[in-house]
C-alpha positions as CSV (number, residue, x, y, z in Angstrom):
1,M,-0.2,-0.4,-0.1
2,F,3.0,2.2,0.4
3,R,5.6,1.0,-2.5
4,H,3.2,1.4,-5.5
5,I,3.1,5.0,-6.9
6,G,0.9,6.5,-9.7
7,K,-0.8,4.2,-11.9
8,T,0.5,0.7,-9.9
9,R,-1.8,1.3,-7.2
10,T,-5.6,-0.3,-7.1
11,L,-7.8,1.0,-5.1
12,S,-6.7,-2.0,-2.8
13,H,-4.1,0.0,-1.9
14,N,-5.4,3.0,-1.5
15,L,-8.1,1.5,0.7
16,K,-5.0,0.1,2.9
17,I,-3.2,3.7,3.1
18,A,-6.9,5.3,3.7
19,S,-7.7,2.8,6.8
20,L,-4.3,3.3,8.6
21,L,-3.5,6.8,8.5
22,S,-7.3,7.7,8.9
23,F,-6.8,6.2,12.4
24,V,-3.7,7.2,13.0
25,A,-5.3,11.3,12.4
26,G,-8.5,10.5,14.5
27,I,-6.3,9.4,17.4
28,V,-3.6,12.8,17.2
29,N,-6.7,14.6,16.3
30,V,-8.4,14.0,19.7
31,A,-5.5,13.6,21.9
32,G,-4.3,16.7,20.9
33,F,-7.3,18.1,21.4
34,L,-7.9,17.0,24.8
35,S,-4.1,17.0,25.9
36,V,-3.9,21.0,24.9
37,Q,-6.9,21.9,23.6
38,K,-5.4,23.3,20.2
39,L,-6.4,21.7,16.6
40,T,-3.5,19.3,16.0
41,T,-4.2,17.3,12.5
42,N,-5.5,20.6,9.8
43,V,-5.0,24.4,10.0
44,T,-8.3,25.7,8.5
45,G,-9.6,27.0,12.1
46,H,-6.4,28.5,13.0
47,F,-6.6,30.7,10.1
48,A,-9.9,31.9,11.4
49,F,-8.7,32.1,14.9
50,L,-5.0,34.3,13.0
51,V,-7.6,36.8,11.5
52,D,-9.5,37.4,14.2
53,E,-6.6,38.1,16.7
54,V,-5.1,40.0,14.0
55,F,-8.2,42.4,14.3
56,K,-8.0,42.5,17.8
57,L,-4.7,43.9,18.0
58,N,-3.1,40.2,19.9
59,F,-0.5,40.5,18.1
60,V,1.1,37.9,20.4
61,E,-1.7,35.5,20.0
62,A,-1.7,35.6,16.5
63,V,1.7,34.6,16.2
64,I,1.3,31.7,17.5
65,F,-1.5,30.5,15.7
66,F,0.7,31.6,12.3
67,L,3.2,29.4,14.0
68,Y,0.7,26.2,13.7
69,I,-0.2,26.7,10.5
70,L,3.8,26.9,9.3
71,A,4.3,24.0,11.9
72,F,1.9,22.0,9.4
73,F,3.2,23.6,6.0
74,L,7.2,22.7,7.5
75,G,5.6,19.2,7.8
76,S,4.5,18.9,4.4
77,F,7.4,20.5,3.0
78,F,9.9,18.3,4.9
79,S,8.2,14.9,3.8
80,N,8.0,15.7,-0.1
81,L,12.2,17.3,0.3
82,I,12.6,14.2,1.2
83,V,10.5,11.5,-1.1
84,E,12.2,13.6,-3.6
85,I,15.7,13.4,-2.6
86,I,15.0,9.6,-1.7
87,S,13.2,8.6,-5.3
88,R,16.3,10.1,-7.3
89,K,18.4,6.9,-5.8
90,N,15.6,4.2,-5.1
91,D,11.9,5.4,-5.1
92,R,10.8,1.7,-3.3
93,Y,11.9,3.5,0.0
94,I,10.5,7.4,-0.3
95,Y,8.2,6.3,2.3
96,I,10.3,5.1,4.9
97,A,11.9,8.2,6.1
98,P,8.7,10.4,6.8
99,A,7.3,7.5,8.4
100,I,9.9,7.3,10.3
101,V,9.8,11.4,11.5
102,E,6.0,11.0,12.3
103,M,6.8,7.5,14.1
104,L,9.6,9.7,16.2
105,I,7.2,12.6,17.2
106,L,4.5,10.4,18.2
107,T,6.5,8.4,20.3
108,T,8.5,11.4,22.1
109,I,5.7,13.9,23.4
110,P,4.5,10.8,25.4
111,F,7.6,10.6,28.0
112,L,8.0,14.3,27.8
113,G,5.3,14.0,31.2
114,E,2.1,15.5,31.7
115,N,3.9,18.7,33.3
116,I,5.7,20.0,29.8
117,I,2.9,19.0,28.0
118,Q,0.7,21.1,29.7
119,Q,3.4,23.9,30.4
120,H,3.9,24.0,26.3
121,P,0.8,23.4,24.9
122,D,2.1,25.3,22.2
123,I,5.1,23.2,21.4
124,I,2.9,20.6,21.6
125,A,0.7,21.3,19.4
126,C,2.9,22.5,16.2
127,S,4.9,19.2,16.6
128,L,1.8,17.4,16.3
129,L,1.0,19.5,13.2
130,F,4.1,18.5,11.9
131,A,3.6,15.3,12.3
132,M,0.4,15.8,10.5
133,G,1.8,17.7,7.4
134,L,4.3,15.1,7.1
135,Q,1.7,12.3,6.7
136,N,-0.8,14.3,4.9
137,S,2.0,15.3,2.1
138,L,2.9,11.5,1.7
139,V,0.1,10.1,1.4
140,T,-1.1,12.6,-1.2
141,S,2.4,11.9,-3.1
142,I,1.8,8.3,-3.1
143,S,-1.7,8.3,-4.1
144,S,-1.2,11.2,-6.4
145,S,-3.7,13.0,-4.4
146,V,-6.6,10.4,-4.7
147,V,-6.0,9.5,-0.5
148,R,-6.2,12.8,2.0
149,T,-6.1,11.9,5.9
150,T,-6.0,13.7,8.0
151,H,-9.0,16.3,7.7
152,L,-12.7,15.5,6.4
153,T,-13.6,19.2,5.2
154,G,-12.7,18.3,1.9
155,L,-13.7,14.7,1.7
156,F,-17.6,15.5,3.2
157,T,-17.5,18.0,-0.2
158,D,-16.1,15.3,-2.3
159,L,-18.4,12.9,-0.7
160,G,-21.9,15.5,-1.3
161,I,-20.8,15.9,-5.3
162,E,-20.4,12.4,-6.1
163,L,-23.1,11.2,-4.2
164,S,-25.7,13.3,-6.0
165,Q,-23.5,12.0,-9.7
166,L,-24.9,9.1,-8.7
167,F,-28.6,10.3,-10.0
168,F,-26.9,11.5,-13.2
169,Y,-24.3,9.0,-14.5
170,K,-25.4,6.2,-16.0
171,T,-22.9,3.8,-17.8
172,P,-21.4,1.2,-16.0
173,E,-18.0,2.7,-16.4
174,Q,-18.9,5.4,-14.9
175,K,-21.3,4.0,-11.9
176,K,-18.0,1.6,-11.0
177,Q,-15.5,4.2,-10.7
178,L,-17.5,6.6,-8.6
179,L,-18.5,4.1,-6.3
180,S,-15.2,3.4,-6.1
181,S,-14.7,6.8,-4.8
182,I,-17.4,6.9,-2.2
183,R,-16.0,3.7,-0.9
184,L,-13.1,4.9,-0.1
185,R,-14.4,8.5,1.3
186,F,-16.6,6.6,3.6
187,R,-13.4,4.2,4.7
188,I,-11.0,7.7,5.5
189,I,-14.3,9.0,7.5
190,S,-15.2,6.0,9.1
191,F,-11.1,5.1,10.0
192,F,-11.4,8.7,11.2
193,F,-13.6,8.3,13.3
194,I,-12.8,5.2,15.1
195,G,-9.7,6.3,15.8
196,G,-11.0,9.4,17.5
197,V,-13.0,7.5,19.6
198,F,-10.7,5.5,19.9
199,A,-8.3,7.6,21.8
200,G,-11.3,9.1,23.2
201,V,-12.1,6.2,25.7
202,F,-7.9,5.4,26.3
203,Y,-6.8,8.9,26.8
204,S,-8.7,8.8,30.1
205,K,-6.8,6.1,30.9
206,I,-3.6,6.4,29.4
207,K,-3.2,10.1,28.8
208,M,-1.2,10.6,25.9
209,Y,0.3,7.4,25.8
210,V,-2.5,6.9,23.3
211,L,0.0,8.4,20.6
212,L,1.9,5.8,21.3
213,I,-0.6,3.3,19.7
214,A,-1.2,5.8,17.3
215,A,2.9,5.0,16.6
216,G,2.5,1.4,16.9
217,T,-0.7,1.3,14.5
218,L,2.2,3.1,11.4
219,L,4.9,0.8,12.6
220,L,2.7,-2.0,11.3
221,G,1.6,-0.9,8.5
222,L,5.2,-0.7,7.7
223,I,6.6,-4.4,8.7
224,Y,3.3,-5.2,7.1
225,D,3.9,-3.9,3.2
226,N,7.4,-4.9,3.5
227,I,6.6,-8.5,4.3
228,K,3.7,-8.6,1.4
229,Y,6.6,-7.0,-1.0
230,R,8.9,-9.8,0.3
231,L,6.2,-12.3,-0.2
232,I,5.4,-11.6,-4.0
233,T,9.0,-10.8,-4.9
234,L,9.8,-14.4,-3.5
235,T,6.9,-15.7,-5.2
236,R,7.6,-14.2,-8.7
237,K,11.3,-15.4,-8.3
238,L,10.4,-19.3,-7.4
239,S,7.7,-19.0,-10.7
240,K,10.3,-17.5,-13.0
241,E,12.7,-20.4,-12.0
242,L,10.2,-23.0,-12.9
243,A,8.9,-21.7,-15.8
244,E,13.0,-21.9,-16.6
245,I,13.3,-25.5,-15.2
246,N,10.1,-26.6,-17.2
247,P,9.8,-24.7,-20.4
248,D,7.3,-26.8,-21.8
249,N,5.1,-26.0,-19.7
């Protein structure tokens, strides 16, 4: 689900990566809000707060909201920069570095301790926004902008448009493509919601350590992808060797 890029990607690849990363984003969204009362997976709301603080002449607060937006932007920039650099050498592993950085952020924050998290909420928010910028940029690049997992505004817009198009698209090919897209939207929304509920339930018990589950989920996804790739490669190699041994068959 991570390795296939562009035309080699299928609906199955997109559904898998959408499920995985939406679940992670759902956890980060709720855990971040419950811990520091900030939006930590998107910047739409921060733009509104930024403008509001500017009009109130609260420039210190305005700068803070600007830093939130900048953190998400820098995460996206850094992710794609790494992808482009690594793709020059081996495009099979372009996703590993951004994913590792995201996992490091999600793993480090819980161990900072509750006191530090409460004393420096803006740093925590910026760190999580940077991680989500990384994730959103990575999945956008891999899926050719088909999958986005850190916020739902655009998804609900696209879903509304596509559901209305069901009344007008008549050919089997059009309906098949449209239904595939609708299925993907529902998958992202569903797993974002599941991740959020999961974080809400466990936050009361383990606080920000719930982020370790998000990091672990991402790690399991990478391991699964690597194992599956190796199995497919091994199967193809064995099939080729068998074909060479028995050319008549």
